[in-house]
C-alpha positions as CSV (number, residue, x, y, z in Angstrom):
1,M,-13.5,-16.3,-19.4
2,S,-15.0,-16.4,-15.9
3,T,-12.8,-14.7,-13.4
4,T,-13.6,-17.4,-10.9
5,A,-12.2,-20.1,-13.2
6,L,-8.8,-18.8,-13.9
7,K,-6.1,-21.5,-14.3
8,L,-3.2,-20.1,-12.3
9,N,0.1,-22.0,-12.8
10,A,0.8,-21.7,-9.1
11,P,0.4,-23.6,-5.8
12,R,-1.9,-22.4,-3.1
13,I,-1.8,-18.6,-3.0
14,E,-0.8,-17.3,0.4
15,A,-0.4,-13.6,-0.4
16,A,-1.4,-10.9,-2.9
17,L,0.6,-7.8,-3.8
18,I,-1.8,-5.1,-4.9
19,D,-1.0,-1.9,-6.8
20,L,-2.6,1.4,-5.7
21,D,-3.0,4.0,-8.4
22,G,-5.3,2.7,-11.1
23,T,-6.0,-0.5,-9.2
24,M,-7.5,0.5,-5.9
25,V,-8.0,4.2,-6.3
26,D,-8.5,6.5,-9.3
27,T,-6.0,9.2,-8.7
28,A,-5.6,10.7,-12.2
29,D,-7.3,13.9,-11.2
30,D,-5.0,14.3,-8.2
31,F,-2.0,13.9,-10.4
32,A,-3.4,16.5,-12.9
33,A,-4.1,19.0,-10.1
34,G,-0.7,18.5,-8.5
35,L,1.1,18.9,-11.9
36,N,-0.9,21.9,-12.8
37,G,0.1,23.6,-9.5
38,M,3.7,22.9,-10.4
39,L,3.3,24.0,-14.1
40,A,1.7,27.3,-13.0
41,Q,4.9,28.1,-11.1
42,L,7.0,27.3,-14.1
43,D,4.8,29.4,-16.4
44,A,4.0,26.4,-18.5
45,E,0.9,25.1,-20.2
46,E,-1.5,23.1,-18.0
47,T,-1.9,19.4,-18.4
48,T,-5.1,17.3,-18.5
49,R,-6.3,14.0,-17.0
50,E,-6.1,12.4,-20.4
51,E,-2.4,13.4,-20.8
52,V,-1.5,12.3,-17.3
53,M,-3.1,8.9,-17.6
54,D,-0.5,8.0,-20.2
55,Y,2.3,8.7,-17.8
56,V,1.0,7.2,-14.5
57,G,2.6,4.1,-13.0
58,K,6.3,4.5,-13.3
59,G,6.9,6.9,-10.4
60,S,7.0,10.6,-9.8
61,E,10.3,11.1,-11.6
62,H,9.0,9.6,-14.8
63,L,5.7,11.6,-14.4
64,I,7.6,14.9,-14.1
65,R,9.9,14.2,-17.0
66,S,7.0,13.2,-19.2
67,V,5.1,16.4,-18.5
68,L,8.1,18.6,-18.9
69,A,9.2,17.1,-22.2
70,P,6.6,18.6,-24.5
71,R,6.7,22.0,-22.7
72,F,10.4,22.8,-22.6
73,A,13.5,22.2,-24.8
74,A,15.4,19.1,-23.7
75,D,18.2,21.0,-22.0
76,D,15.7,23.3,-20.2
77,A,13.6,20.4,-19.1
78,Q,16.6,18.7,-17.7
79,S,17.9,21.8,-15.8
80,R,14.4,22.4,-14.4
81,F,13.8,18.8,-13.3
82,D,14.9,19.0,-9.7
83,E,12.9,22.2,-9.1
84,A,9.9,20.8,-10.9
85,L,10.0,17.6,-8.8
86,A,10.2,19.5,-5.5
87,L,7.3,21.9,-6.6
88,Y,5.2,18.9,-7.6
89,Q,5.7,17.1,-4.3
90,D,4.7,20.2,-2.4
91,E,1.6,20.7,-4.5
92,Y,0.6,17.0,-4.4
93,A,1.0,16.9,-0.6
94,K,-1.7,19.7,-0.4
95,I,-4.3,17.7,-2.4
96,N,-3.5,14.0,-1.9
97,G,-6.9,12.2,-2.0
98,R,-8.9,15.3,-2.7
99,H,-10.0,14.4,-6.3
100,T,-9.8,10.6,-6.0
101,H,-12.3,7.8,-5.6
102,L,-12.2,4.1,-4.9
103,Y,-12.9,1.7,-7.8
104,P,-15.9,-0.6,-7.4
105,E,-15.6,-3.5,-5.0
106,V,-12.1,-2.7,-3.8
107,E,-12.8,-2.9,0.0
108,A,-15.0,-5.9,-0.5
109,G,-12.2,-7.6,-2.4
110,L,-9.6,-6.8,0.2
111,A,-11.9,-8.0,3.0
112,A,-12.6,-11.3,1.1
113,M,-8.9,-12.0,0.6
114,R,-8.1,-11.3,4.2
115,G,-11.1,-13.4,5.2
116,A,-9.7,-16.3,3.2
117,G,-6.4,-16.1,5.0
118,I,-4.5,-14.4,2.2
119,K,-1.9,-11.9,3.3
120,L,-1.8,-8.5,1.6
121,A,0.8,-6.0,0.7
122,C,0.4,-2.7,-1.2
123,V,3.2,-2.4,-3.7
124,T,3.1,0.9,-5.6
125,N,5.4,3.3,-7.4
126,K,3.7,6.2,-5.5
127,P,6.0,7.8,-2.9
128,Y,5.5,5.9,0.4
129,R,4.1,8.7,2.5
130,F,1.5,9.6,-0.1
131,A,0.5,5.9,-0.4
132,V,0.0,5.5,3.3
133,E,-2.0,8.7,3.6
134,L,-4.3,7.6,0.8
135,L,-4.8,4.1,2.3
136,Q,-5.6,5.7,5.6
137,Q,-8.0,8.2,4.0
138,Y,-10.1,5.4,2.5
139,G,-9.9,3.2,5.6
140,L,-7.9,0.5,3.8
141,A,-4.6,0.6,5.7
142,H,-5.6,-2.1,8.2
143,Y,-5.9,-4.7,5.4
144,F,-2.2,-4.5,4.6
145,E,0.6,-5.9,6.6
146,V,3.2,-4.3,4.3
147,V,3.3,-1.1,2.2
148,I,6.1,-0.5,-0.2
149,G,6.3,2.8,-2.1
150,G,8.3,3.9,-5.1
151,D,10.9,5.5,-2.8
152,S,11.1,2.7,-0.3
153,L,13.8,0.8,-2.1
154,P,16.6,1.5,-4.6
155,K,14.5,0.2,-7.5
156,K,10.8,0.3,-8.3
157,K,8.4,-1.6,-10.5
158,P,8.9,-3.0,-13.2
159,D,12.0,-4.2,-11.4
160,P,11.1,-7.3,-9.2
161,L,12.9,-5.9,-6.1
162,P,9.7,-4.4,-4.5
163,M,7.8,-7.7,-5.1
164,L,10.5,-9.8,-3.7
165,T,10.9,-7.5,-0.7
166,A,7.2,-7.6,0.0
167,C,7.3,-11.4,-0.1
168,E,10.2,-11.4,2.3
169,R,8.4,-9.1,4.7
170,L,5.2,-11.1,4.6
171,G,7.1,-14.3,5.1
172,V,5.8,-16.0,1.9
173,K,7.5,-17.4,-1.2
174,P,7.1,-15.7,-4.5
175,E,5.6,-18.8,-6.1
176,A,2.8,-18.7,-3.5
177,T,2.1,-15.1,-4.3
178,V,0.0,-13.2,-6.9
179,A,0.6,-9.7,-8.1
180,I,-2.5,-7.7,-9.0
181,G,-2.4,-4.4,-10.9
182,D,-3.7,-2.3,-13.8
183,S,-0.5,-1.9,-15.8
184,E,2.3,-3.8,-17.6
185,N,4.7,-2.7,-14.9
186,D,2.8,-4.8,-12.4
187,A,2.8,-7.9,-14.6
188,I,6.5,-7.5,-15.6
189,A,7.6,-7.1,-12.0
190,G,5.5,-10.0,-10.9
191,R,6.7,-12.4,-13.6
192,A,10.3,-11.4,-13.0
193,A,9.8,-12.2,-9.3
194,G,8.4,-15.6,-10.2
195,M,4.8,-15.1,-9.1
196,A,1.4,-15.3,-10.7
197,T,-0.1,-12.1,-12.1
198,L,-3.6,-10.8,-12.5
199,T,-4.8,-7.6,-14.3
200,V,-7.8,-5.4,-13.7
201,P,-9.3,-3.9,-16.9
202,Y,-9.7,-0.3,-15.7
203,G,-6.9,2.0,-14.6
204,Y,-4.2,3.5,-16.7
205,N,-1.6,1.1,-18.2
206,H,0.3,4.0,-19.9
207,G,-2.4,4.5,-22.4
208,Q,-2.2,0.9,-23.8
209,P,-5.0,-1.6,-24.0
210,V,-5.1,-3.9,-21.0
211,Q,-5.4,-6.9,-23.3
212,K,-1.8,-6.4,-24.4
213,I,-0.5,-7.2,-20.9
214,Q,0.9,-10.6,-20.5
215,S,-0.7,-11.8,-17.2
216,D,-2.4,-14.9,-16.0
217,G,-5.8,-13.4,-16.5
218,I,-8.0,-10.3,-16.3
219,V,-10.3,-9.9,-13.3
220,A,-13.1,-7.4,-13.4
221,T,-12.7,-6.1,-9.9
222,L,-10.7,-7.0,-6.7
223,L,-13.7,-8.9,-5.4
224,D,-13.6,-11.0,-8.6
225,A,-9.9,-11.5,-7.9
226,A,-10.6,-12.7,-4.4
227,K,-13.2,-15.1,-5.7
228,A,-10.7,-16.4,-8.3
229,L,-8.0,-16.9,-5.7
230,V,-10.4,-18.7,-3.3
231,A,-11.5,-21.0,-6.1
232,H,-7.9,-21.7,-7.0
233,N,-7.0,-22.5,-3.4
234,D,-10.0,-24.8,-3.0
235,L,-8.5,-26.9,-5.9
236,T,-5.0,-27.1,-4.5
């Protein structure tokens, strides 16, 4: 299916809420490096990019619990969680962005959306300060009117609260908004908020095939997403 001929069950799209890790930036190697810095201090076995990719997308707490689970007995993993999380955040702060790269056509896609009058928010489960730092490193921060991190609100994706809050801050209705991401969390949150959803085929998606995600369509890149949205708006 052509990404420029998607049939979105939505009125004119006024805003796009875009995920960060796995959608705009490949950060799996940063996660692995930060986790390995933490695990070394806990005298635990190192992790790998491949293991980490299965855990990304549900926030730092989930990431830490998932990495500790196969390395410690359940009670020990629970008792070490707070220490592990603090160590991880310290380690990640040292290397945020060091081992990352932008996915193809990310900036071109963001520029095309903004050029078409579409408002943008970055909605991620990554801690807010790390998300802002990463967007600034890659010169993407100016495209976004709103950034919501995993610690910005009481709930994170797949709960719809971050999506609804982003819409409120952008001054748009959910039904005039699209959520774009690489994982089921993005689509679930978007659907629950009453907005259209698009999925990119790269990224992480908790180790599951992207084709299993229930969204309004798969777009090869953010530039293709922009083209699809412009085409949709031209018809409405």
